C-alpha positions as CSV (number, residue, x, y, z in Angstrom):
1,X,2.5,68.5,-38.3
2,X,0.4,71.2,-36.7
3,X,-2.1,70.4,-34.0
4,X,-5.7,70.3,-35.0
5,X,-7.8,73.4,-34.6
6,X,-10.0,73.4,-31.5
7,X,-13.8,73.3,-32.1
8,X,-16.0,72.5,-29.1
9,X,-19.5,71.4,-29.8
10,X,-22.7,71.7,-27.7
11,X,-26.1,70.2,-28.7
12,X,-29.2,68.5,-27.2
13,X,-29.3,64.7,-27.1
14,X,-31.8,63.4,-29.7
15,X,-31.4,66.4,-32.0
16,X,-29.9,66.4,-35.5
17,X,-26.5,68.2,-35.5
18,X,-25.1,69.6,-38.8
19,X,-21.7,71.2,-39.1
20,X,-20.4,72.7,-42.3
21,X,-16.6,72.9,-42.6
22,X,-14.6,74.7,-45.3
23,X,-11.1,73.3,-45.7
24,X,-8.6,76.2,-46.4
25,X,-4.9,76.4,-46.9
26,X,-4.3,79.6,-44.9
27,X,-7.6,80.3,-43.1
28,X,-9.1,82.1,-46.1
29,X,-8.4,80.4,-49.5
30,X,-10.5,77.2,-50.0
31,X,-8.7,74.0,-51.0
32,X,-10.0,71.7,-53.8
33,X,-10.6,68.5,-51.9
34,X,-11.6,66.2,-54.8
35,X,-10.7,62.6,-54.0
36,X,-10.2,63.2,-50.3
37,X,-12.4,61.4,-47.6
38,X,-13.4,62.5,-44.2
39,X,-14.6,61.0,-40.9
40,X,-15.6,62.2,-37.5
41,X,-16.5,60.4,-34.3
42,X,-17.6,61.1,-30.7
43,X,-16.2,59.1,-27.8
44,X,-16.9,59.3,-24.1
45,X,-13.2,59.4,-23.4
46,X,-10.5,59.8,-26.0
47,X,-9.5,56.1,-25.9
48,X,-13.0,54.6,-25.5
49,X,-14.9,52.8,-28.2
50,X,-16.7,55.3,-30.5
51,X,-20.1,56.3,-29.3
52,X,-21.3,57.5,-32.7
53,X,-19.9,58.6,-36.1
54,X,-20.9,61.6,-38.2
55,X,-21.9,61.2,-41.8
56,X,-19.2,63.2,-43.6
57,X,-20.1,64.3,-47.1
58,X,-18.0,66.4,-49.5
59,X,-20.7,68.9,-50.6
60,X,-18.6,71.2,-52.7
61,X,-15.2,69.7,-53.5
62,X,-13.9,72.6,-55.6
63,X,-14.5,75.0,-52.7
64,X,-13.4,72.7,-49.9
65,X,-16.8,72.2,-48.2
66,X,-17.6,69.1,-46.1
67,X,-20.9,68.7,-44.3
68,X,-20.9,66.6,-41.1
69,X,-24.3,65.3,-40.0
70,X,-25.1,63.5,-36.8
71,X,-28.6,62.0,-37.0
72,X,-31.2,62.5,-34.3
73,X,-31.2,58.7,-33.9
74,X,-27.5,58.6,-33.3
75,X,-27.4,61.6,-31.0
76,X,-30.1,60.0,-28.9
77,X,-27.6,57.2,-28.0
78,X,-25.2,59.7,-26.3
79,X,-25.1,60.2,-22.5
80,X,-25.6,63.8,-21.3
81,X,-22.3,65.3,-20.2
82,X,-18.9,65.9,-21.7
83,X,-17.4,63.7,-24.5
84,X,-14.7,64.2,-27.1
85,X,-14.7,64.4,-30.9
86,X,-12.4,64.9,-33.8
87,X,-12.6,65.3,-37.6
88,X,-10.0,63.9,-39.9
89,X,-9.1,63.9,-43.6
90,X,-7.6,61.1,-45.6
91,X,-5.7,62.3,-48.7
92,X,-4.3,59.1,-50.1
93,X,-2.2,57.6,-47.4
94,X,-1.9,60.8,-45.5
95,X,-4.3,61.2,-42.6
96,X,-4.7,64.5,-40.8
97,X,-6.8,65.5,-37.9
98,X,-8.3,68.9,-38.8
99,X,-10.6,69.7,-35.8
100,X,-10.9,68.3,-32.3
101,X,-12.5,69.3,-29.1
102,X,-15.1,68.5,-26.5
103,X,-18.8,67.8,-27.0
104,X,-21.3,69.0,-24.4
105,X,-24.3,66.8,-24.7
106,X,-27.3,68.4,-23.1
107,X,-30.1,66.2,-21.7
108,X,-33.3,66.2,-23.7
109,X,-36.8,66.3,-22.2
110,X,-39.1,65.5,-25.1
111,X,-38.6,62.0,-26.5
C-alpha cells in the first residue's frame, strides 16, 4: 500500500477550518465514492488521544468530493503549536489513510 499524501495544515485556533478533498484514481480522474465513509482527527502526538475530529461529509459522491469541517468550537480546544492529523477512507472492510501531515495551530487573540 502506498504511503498517504502529505498535506500540512495551518490555521488560527478558534476559527472554522474547511478542507475540500477530491478523491482521484491517478491524480486527475475523480472516483465515485458512493458508499464510502471518511474520518479525520488531530492529535497532539501521533499516539495521543484525539484532540478533535473533523466532520467529514461526502458532498459529491459521483465526483469524489469530501468536505472536512473543523468547527470553531472544536478548534478553540487546540493548543497553539504543532500537532498531527490524518484523513482516512473506509470502503467496506478496507481502510486507507489518504492524507497525513502536521497541523500548525496559531494562537488567537480575539475570543
